[in-house]
C-alpha positions in Angstrom: 126.4 100.5 156.2 123.3 102.6 155.8 124.4 103.3 152.1 124.9 99.6 151.4 121.5 98.8 152.8 119.8 101.5 150.7 121.6 100.2 147.6 120.4 96.7 148.4 116.8 97.8 148.7 117.0 99.7 145.5 118.6 96.8 143.7 115.8 94.5 145.0 113.2 97.1 143.9 114.5 97.3 140.3 114.7 93.5 140.1 111.1 93.3 141.0 110.1 96.1 138.7 112.1 94.9 135.7 109.8 92.1 134.6 106.8 94.6 134.8 108.7 97.1 132.6 109.8 94.4 130.2 106.2 93.3 129.9 105.1 96.9 129.2 107.8 97.4 126.6 106.8 94.1 124.9 103.2 95.1 124.9 104.1 98.5 123.4 106.2 96.9 120.7 103.7 94.2 119.8 101.1 94.5 117.1 100.2 93.5 113.6 103.4 92.6 111.7 101.8 94.2 108.6 101.4 97.5 110.4 105.0 97.3 111.6 106.1 96.6 108.1 104.1 99.5 106.8 105.7 101.9 109.3 109.2 100.8 108.2 108.1 101.2 104.5 106.8 104.7 105.2 109.9 105.8 107.0 112.0 104.6 104.1 109.7 106.3 101.6 109.9 109.6 103.5 113.7 109.4 103.2 113.4 109.6 99.4 113.5 113.3 98.2 110.8 113.6 95.6 110.3 117.3 95.8 108.4 118.9 92.9 110.0 120.9 91.5 112.1 119.4 90.1 110.4 116.0 90.5 112.7 113.0 90.2 109.8 110.8 91.2 111.4 107.8 89.6 113.4 107.2 92.8 110.2 106.8 94.7 108.6 104.8 92.0 111.5 102.3 92.0 111.2 102.0 95.8 107.5 101.1 95.5 108.1 98.8 92.6 110.6 96.8 94.6 108.2 96.4 97.5 105.6 95.0 95.1 108.1 92.7 93.2 109.2 91.3 96.6 105.7 89.9 96.9 105.7 88.4 93.4 103.6 91.2 91.8 104.4 92.4 88.3 104.9 96.1 88.9 105.9 98.3 85.9 107.4 101.7 85.7 105.6 103.8 83.1 106.0 107.3 81.7 108.0 108.9 78.9 110.3 111.0 81.2 112.9 108.6 82.7 113.2 110.9 85.8 109.5 111.2 86.4 108.0 107.7 86.1 105.0 106.2 87.8 104.5 102.7 89.1 101.6 100.5 87.9 100.5 97.0 89.1 97.3 95.1 88.6 95.8 92.1 90.5 93.5 90.3 88.0 90.3 88.7 89.1 88.9 87.3 85.9 85.7 89.2 86.6 83.8 91.8 84.6 83.1 93.9 87.7 84.5 97.4 87.5 88.1 97.6 88.7 89.3 99.6 91.7 92.3 102.0 91.3 94.3 102.7 94.4 95.9 106.1 93.6 98.4 108.4 95.2 101.2 110.8 94.1 104.9 110.2 94.7 105.9 113.9 94.5 105.9 116.3 97.5 106.2 120.0 97.8 109.7 121.4 98.5 110.8 121.9 102.1 113.3 124.4 103.7 115.3 122.2 105.9 116.5 125.0 108.2 112.9 125.7 109.2 112.2 122.1 110.4 112.6 120.6 113.8 113.7 117.4 112.2 115.2 117.1 108.7 112.4 116.9 106.2 113.9 113.9 104.4 115.3 111.9 107.3 112.2 109.8 108.1 112.7 110.5 111.8 110.7 108.6 114.5 110.3 110.9 117.5 107.8 111.5 120.3 105.3 109.0 118.8 105.4 110.7 115.3 106.8 109.8 111.9 108.3 113.1 110.6 109.0 114.0 107.0 107.7 115.8 103.9 104.9 113.6 102.6 103.9 112.1 105.9 100.4 113.5 105.5 100.6 114.5 101.8 100.5 111.8 100.8 103.1 109.1 101.1 101.3 107.7 104.1 98.2 106.9 101.9 100.5 105.4 99.3 102.0 102.9 101.7 98.6 102.1 103.3 97.2 101.4 99.8 100.3 99.3 98.9 99.9 97.2 102.1 96.2 96.6 101.3 97.2 95.6 97.8 99.9 93.1 98.8 97.8 91.8 101.6 95.3 90.5 99.0 98.1 88.8 97.1 99.7 87.3 100.2 96.5 85.8 101.4 95.6 84.5 97.9 92.2 86.3 98.3 89.7 85.3 95.5 88.8 88.7 93.9 85.5 89.9 92.6 87.1 92.7 90.7 90.6 93.7 89.5 92.6 96.0 91.8 95.1 98.5 90.3 97.9 100.2 92.2 99.0 103.5 90.7 101.6 105.9 92.1 102.1 109.0 89.9 104.4 111.9 89.4 103.7 115.7 89.1 100.5 115.9 91.1 101.7 118.9 93.1 102.2 120.9 89.9 98.9 119.9 88.4 99.4 116.3 87.2 99.8 117.3 83.5 103.1 115.4 83.3 101.8 112.7 85.5 98.4 111.3 85.8 96.9 113.1 82.8 99.7 112.0 80.5 99.4 108.3 81.7 95.7 108.3 81.1 96.1 109.9 77.7 99.0 107.7 76.6 98.1 104.3 78.2 94.3 104.0 78.3 94.6 100.3 78.0 96.1 100.1 81.5 92.7 101.2 82.9 90.4 99.0 80.9 87.2 98.4 82.9 88.3 100.7 85.7 85.3 102.1 87.5 86.4 103.4 90.9 89.3 105.3 92.3 90.4 105.8 95.9 92.7 108.8 96.3 93.6 111.7 98.6 91.2 114.6 99.3 89.0 113.5 102.1 89.3 114.6 105.7 88.1 113.8 109.2 87.3 115.9 112.2 88.9 114.7 115.3 88.0 115.6 118.9 90.4 114.3 121.5 91.6 111.5 119.2 88.0 110.5 118.4 86.7 111.0 114.9 83.3 112.7 114.8 83.1 113.1 111.1 84.6 111.4 108.0 84.4 113.4 104.9 84.6 111.5 101.6 85.5 114.0 98.8 83.3 113.7 95.7 84.1 117.0 94.1 86.7 119.7 94.2 87.2 123.3 93.3 88.6 124.1 89.8 92.3 125.1 89.7 93.5 128.2 87.8 97.3 128.9 88.1 98.6 132.0 86.4 102.0 133.6 86.0 102.2 137.4 85.6 105.3 138.7 83.9 106.1 142.4 83.7 108.7 144.3 81.6 110.2 147.6 82.5 113.2 149.8 82.1 116.4 148.4 83.6 118.7 150.9 85.2 120.0 152.5 88.4 117.6 152.5 91.3 118.6 156.1 92.2 116.7 157.4 89.2 113.6 155.2 88.9 111.1 155.7 86.1 107.7 157.3 86.9 106.0 153.9 86.7 108.3 152.3 89.2 109.8 149.9 86.7 108.9 146.2 86.2 108.6 145.4 90.0 106.7 148.6 90.8 104.2 147.7 88.1 104.0 144.1 89.2 103.3 145.1 92.8 100.4 147.3 91.7 99.0 144.6 89.5 99.2 142.0 92.3 97.4 144.4 94.6 94.6 144.8 92.0 94.4 141.1 91.5 94.1 140.4 95.2 91.2 142.8 95.3 89.2 141.2 92.5 85.7 140.6 94.1 85.1 137.0 95.0 81.6 137.1 96.5 80.2 134.2 98.6 78.0 131.8 96.6 76.5 128.5 97.9 76.7 125.7 95.4 74.4 122.6 95.9 77.3 120.2 96.6 78.8 122.5 99.2 75.5 123.1 100.9 75.0 119.3 101.2 78.6 118.9 102.5 78.1 121.6 105.1 74.8 120.1 106.3 76.5 116.7 106.7 79.5 118.1 108.5 77.3 120.2 110.8 75.5 117.1 112.1 78.7 116.0 113.8 79.2 119.3 115.7 77.2 120.4 118.7 78.7 123.9 118.7 77.9 127.2 116.9 80.0 126.2 114.0 77.8 123.1 113.6 74.7 125.2 113.8 76.0 127.5 111.0 77.0 124.5 108.8 73.6 122.8 109.3 71.7 125.9 108.6 73.7 127.3 105.7 71.4 128.5 102.9 70.9 131.5 100.6 70.8 134.3 101.4 73.8 133.8 103.7 74.4 135.7 106.9 77.8 136.8 105.7 78.8 138.5 109.0 78.0 135.3 111.0 79.7 133.1 108.4 82.9 135.2 108.6 82.8 135.2 112.4 82.1 131.5 113.0 83.6 129.6 110.0 87.3 129.0 109.6 89.1 130.0 106.3 89.0 126.4 105.3 85.2 126.3 105.3 84.8 129.7 103.8 87.1 128.8 100.9 84.3 126.5 99.7 81.9 129.5 99.5 83.9 131.7 97.1 86.8 131.8 94.7 90.1 132.2 96.4 93.2 134.1 95.1 96.6 133.5 96.6 99.9 135.1 95.5 102.4 132.4 96.1 105.7 133.5 94.4 107.4 136.7 93.3 110.7 136.8 91.3 112.7 139.8 90.1 115.8 141.9 90.8 119.4 141.1 91.4 120.5 143.8 93.8 119.0 146.6 96.0 120.3 149.4 93.7 119.4 147.8 90.4 116.0 148.1 88.6 115.3 144.8 86.9 114.1 144.7 83.3 111.8 141.7 84.1 109.7 140.5 87.1 107.2 137.8 87.6 104.7 136.4 90.1 102.6 133.2 90.4 99.0 133.4 91.4 97.0 130.3 92.6 93.3 130.7 92.1 90.7 128.1 93.1 87.3 128.5 91.5 84.0 127.2 92.8 83.3 123.7 91.4 80.9 124.8 88.7 82.9 127.6 87.3 85.0 127.7 84.1 88.3 129.7 84.2 87.5 132.1 81.4 85.8 134.9 83.4 88.4 135.0 86.1 91.3 134.9 83.6 89.7 137.9 81.8 89.5 139.9 85.1 93.1 139.2 85.9 94.1 140.3 82.5 92.3 143.6 82.9 94.6 144.5 85.8 97.8 144.4 83.7 99.4 147.6 82.4 101.5 148.0 79.3 104.4 145.5 79.5 102.4 143.0 81.5 101.6 139.5 80.2 99.5 136.7 81.6 100.5 133.0 81.2 98.1 130.2 82.1 100.2 127.5 83.9 97.2 125.3 84.7 93.5 125.4 84.2 90.7 123.0 84.2 87.1 122.7 83.5 84.4 121.7 85.9 83.8 117.9 86.1 80.8 116.1 87.4 80.9 115.1 91.0 81.2 111.4 91.9 77.8 110.0 93.0 77.5 108.9 96.6 74.9 106.2 95.9 77.5 103.5 95.0 78.5 100.3 96.6 82.0 101.7 97.2 80.6 104.7 99.1 78.6 102.3 101.2 81.6 100.2 101.9 83.6 103.3 102.9 80.8 104.5 105.2 80.4 101.2 107.0 84.1 100.7 107.3 84.7 104.2 108.8 81.8 103.9 111.2 82.9 100.5 112.4 86.3 101.9 113.0 84.9 104.8 115.1 81.6 104.1 116.7 79.2 107.0 116.8 81.0 108.8 113.9 79.2 110.3 110.9 80.1 109.9 107.3 79.2 112.3 104.4 80.2 113.5 101.0 82.3 116.7 100.9 83.9 119.1 98.5 87.6 119.7 98.4 89.1 123.2 98.5 92.2 121.9 96.8 92.5 119.8 93.7 93.9 116.3 92.9 94.4 113.8 90.2 90.9 112.6 90.8 89.6 115.1 88.4 91.2 113.3 85.5 89.3 110.2 86.3 86.0 112.0 87.0 86.3 113.7 83.6 86.4 110.2 82.1 83.2 109.1 83.9 85.1 107.1 86.6 83.9 107.4 90.2 86.7 108.9 92.3 86.6 109.4 96.1 89.1 111.2 98.2 89.5 109.6 101.6 91.6 110.1 104.8 91.8 106.8 106.6 94.1 108.3 109.3 93.0 110.3 112.3 94.6 113.7 112.1 94.3 116.4 114.8 94.0 119.9 113.6 97.5 121.0 114.8 99.0 118.1 112.8 96.8 118.9 109.7 98.3 122.4 109.7 101.7 120.9 108.8 100.6 120.0 105.3 102.6 122.1 102.8 104.2 123.7 105.9 107.1 123.0 108.3 107.4 119.9 110.5 104.9 117.7 108.5 104.3 114.6 110.5 101.8 111.8 111.3 101.2 110.1 114.6 102.6 106.5 114.4 99.6 105.0 116.2 97.1 106.8 113.8 99.1 105.6 110.8 98.9 102.0 112.0 95.2 102.3 112.5 94.8 103.8 109.1 96.8 100.9 107.5 94.4 98.5 109.2 91.4 100.5 108.0 92.6 100.6 104.4 93.1 96.9 104.4 89.5 96.5 105.6 88.1 98.8 103.0 89.9 97.2 100.0 89.1 93.7 101.2 85.4 94.5 101.8 85.1 96.0 98.3 87.2 93.6 96.3 87.2 90.2 97.9 84.8 87.6 96.5 81.7 87.2 98.6 82.2 90.6 100.4 80.7 94.0 100.0 77.9 96.2 101.3 74.8 96.3 99.0 
């Protein structure tokens, strides 16, 4: 009898509670249908393996093309390699105003599935996150740009400028077979293009509140080298005095890693640090705001993270070593890849010569990727003002400033042609999630992705819709 009464009370309690829970569930599941559509699109995009190497970006390009075609947009696949194509679409305004290019890359860096919590190409929704290689770099931006692009078409928005959607291959390996080839082979597709929005920016987030939005206007210069070494093949029980190919390679890599890379403050980095420092009340903010030559190197190294310090000197990273087939066999050949990032105003010649000086007999240097400095994009443009006002309206009290990127992107190919290119990050990203870029368990918080999609639509509409803009 007592048990029956208890069950009855519990049943009544759950009956009363159920409508409340249903209302909560409905509230949690409600939202902008465009944002829900964007999340579904991103999950599907993350499930397409576009690892580079080898590439195979055409699978991702076809997916994006079909999303555009579904909305009646003439989207083309372009590129000479049928496995590594890009997708291109253009909304025509009939205006002579400079066109805006919405750019992102389809390829992602490889992932070792056994090291991930969730499979890297499963597009898993879990614990409020969207998991997958490319969630932050940079398929999320590609979908946000696509939704902003199709939103203009769906709403039949009168345009004050053309808008171009461009998704490219090969960015992760330098863009030579992607963006650069497209610009060289199809310059007519970018007639009257004057502005680019791409990856490369960042934001600093404190307890889910953005304190600083960094708009990337310049980046370091990439120099990627491959060192190959020859030696005597044979039995490891009787190694040659020089240690063979791998022994010589190890010594050369040690010498390369010790090439001096002194701190040097460039004007663009000084300005970027001063802007970022205004958003921080701590000692790091004090160092950033006060950075100047001569630098207090000891304090810089104590207070600033490696990410900040990478903008004050050239960096050298040994990223791949290859050689040998068995523990008791001396290989005849060995190689290593070295990723060098030079300060934004440096040419690669001097560093290449220093690396070459470390090589012994039998060593060769091959340049996989190099670049020349390109002018930074100015921050006194209407697009920069639109970005600033849009970011600050999205996060009251936040600060916006131009920054320099420690990495590189396809933006440099547009900047070299005199086209203004900005790197942006419309999504809030906490530092512990940001650390998953090019690492294991890459992910983006679903709520932050939805907010970024909304922000991207606002930015594109404010800059491209007739009668809009910030002067």
